[in-house]
N, C-alpha and C positions, 0 to 999 in steps of 0.2 A: 826932652828931658831923659837923661841917661839914669839906668837903675842899676848899679854896679854890684850891690848886694846879691838882688834878686838874680841878675845874670850869673854870678859865681856859684850860687846853689842850684840854680837850673842846669848849668853845664854840668856840675857834678852829677845831679840825679839823671840826666840824660847819657851821661857815661854808664852809670851803674845800670840803667834799662839795657843799654847796648851790653854789657858784660852778661848779663842775665839771660838776654836773649840769645846771646852767642852759646851760653851753656844749653839753652834749649836745643839750639840747632846741633851740637855737639852730639846730644843723645840721640836726635832724630835721625841723624847720620851713621852713628854707631850702629843703631838698631833698625835701620832700613825703614823708618816709620815716616811718611809723608804728611799722613792726617790722623787726628785723634792721638791716642796713646797706647792702643793695642795692649793695655795691662802692664806697661813698664813703668815701675814704681820710681825709677831715676828720671823718667821723662815728665812722669806726673808731678814730682817735686819741684823740677825745674820750671815746668810751666807754670806751677801756682806762686814759686818765689818770685818769677817775674810779673806775673799777673798783678800779684799783691802790690809791687811797688807802681804798676801803671795804674792801679786803684786810688792809692794814696798820694803820689808823687805829684800829678798835676792840680789837684785841691791845695796842697800845701805851697807848690810854686805860686798859685793864683793869690793865696793870702799873703805871702811875702811880697808879691807885685804890689798889692792893693796897700799894703802897710808901708812899703818903701815910698810909693806914691804920695800917700796920705801924710808923711813926715813922722812915722814911728821910729824910735831911736835907733841908732845903728846898734848898740848892745843888745837891746831885745830882739831887733832882727838877726844876728848873728847867734845869740844865744838858741834860738827856736832852729835856725838853720843847722847849728853844729847838732842839736840835739835829733833833728830829723836824720841826718845824714848818718851820724854814728848808730843811730836806732835801725835805719835800713839795711847798715853792714851787719848788724847784730842779727837781724832778722834772716838775712840770705845765710849767714853762717848757722843759724840754729835751723834753718830749713835743710841744708845741706848734711848738716851734722848730726839731725836726728832723723833724717830720711822722712821728713814730713811730719813725725810725731812730735811728742812732748820734747823740748829742749830748752834749756835757759836762754841761749841766744834769741831765740823764736818769742818767748814770754817777753824778756827784756826788748825788743825790736818792737813787738807791737804795742807795749804800752807806752814805751818812749814816742813811737809815732804819733799815737792818740795824744799824749801829753805836749808835743810840740804843735799839734793842731790846736788844742786847747788854748796854749799860751798865745798863739798867733790871733786867736778868736779874741781873749782878753785883751791883748794890746790894741786891736783894732776897735774894740769897745770902748776902753779907756780913751783912746786917740780920739774918737768921736764925741767923747764928753767936753773935750778940751776945745771943740769948734762953737763958734756961735753962728748959728744958720740966720 
């Protein structure tokens, strides 16, 4: 069985991870830092922006996959997927723009990320109530 909705969002999340990883590498090369962060605020922020996506991306893509495999409606999957992707862009912008501090993009990003995960969990639970075991 193919899962085109999951494939779409998994590809977008993977590209976002690569872009954020490239940003980390850029700061490492610029500052000559191979391991750790040696107190570089730019590098610390870039590492955390990347790591935050690595922490949330896989569980979201897994929830999306399970939902698609179990027959959750495409509109719900796309709604949660778009919310997640837009929230992750907002979070990355907020991390960069706020230098790791408080920034509206960072706040919107994490709240949207959590909401997208909650939406997927709710869709999965609702979907399960529709099955006769």
